[in-house]
C-alpha positions, 0 to 999 in steps of 0.5 A, a space after each residue: 289578659 283582658 285590656 281594660 279598654 275592652 271592658 270600657 267598650 260597654 261603659 265609658 265608651 258609651 259616653 265617647 259615642 254620645 260626645 262624638 255626635 256633637 263635634 264638627 263634621 268630617 264629610 258626613 261623619 262628625 269628627 268625634 266619630 272619626 276619632 273614635 272609629 280610628 281608636 277602636 280600629 287601632 285597639 282591634 289591631 293590637 288586641 290578642 283576645 278574640 272577645 276584645 277584637 269582636 267588641 272593638 269591631 262591633 262598636 266601630 260598625 255600630 258607630 258607622 251604621 248610625 251615620 249610614 257609613 261602612 268601612 274597609 281596610 285598603 292596602 296602600 303600597 304596603 301600608 293599611 288605610 282605614 276607609 270610611 264611606 257611605 253605605 250606599 256606595 257599596 254593592 253588597 252582592 258584588 262586594 265592591 264600591 260602585 263608582 257610579 254611586 259616588 256623587 261626592 268623593 269628599 264624603 269618604 274619610 281615609 285614615 292611615 293606620 301605619 307609620 313609616 318608621 316607628 313601631 306599630 304598637 299604637 297603644 304603647 305609643 299613645 300611652 307615652 304621648 299621653 304621659 307627655 301631655 299630662 306632664 306638660 299640663 301639670 307643669 305649664 297649665 291647661 292651655 299648653 296641656 290642651 295643645 299638647 293633647 292636640 299634638 298627641 292626637 296628631 302624632 298617634 292618629 296620623 303617624 302612629 309615632 311618638 311625639 319625639 319622632 315627629 319631623 320638622 315637616 310633620 310639625 309644619 303639617 300639624 300647625 298649618 293643616 291639622 290645627 286648621 282643619 281638624 282641631 279648632 283650638 281656642 284663640 289662647 291655644 293658637 297664640 301659644 302653639 309654638 311655645 306649647 310645641 317647644 314645651 312638649 319636646 322639652 318634656 321629652 328631653 329633646 329640642 323641637 326639630 326645625 326645617 333643615 335639621 333632618 
């Protein structure tokens, strides 16, 4: 069965590609490009149709090539990490990264692709998280809904896990690091982020974990 997202690769995905170039940069890559590259990689890993897999891989390569970047999967103690780095670092003939060509290691972007405890079916996990976002938005308005969407991005993209499975430490990382470095929420969003987190967990039927509760 063909995943509708694969068809979208030639339709709505074009709009995502255009939007991606307007976001804040992550190294030399706009944040939107990083997010889309990650999304395509996760879809590629869960797809079963060869045509879908090729479509996701091709679009990812095109996005990166537009910024003179390439990517590879690195095994990090058994967990796969997507590494995006400038093409100029790569020695095509030797098939390796030339360390003498690396002038600023921060230009590379590393994206963990696997959570440690939860199922690796990222698409299904993301769908559940997006359902929570929709429920919070409908019940509590757009500001809380936007915060819920940021939390869903964090849970799915960084840990490949349901929001309800986030630990107190991971929620602290979300508030203290992810929001500051990656999300750029509005002032209204920042003012109510703690309440938004509580509302998201309330929608799951759970209480948000606190330090010492794990």
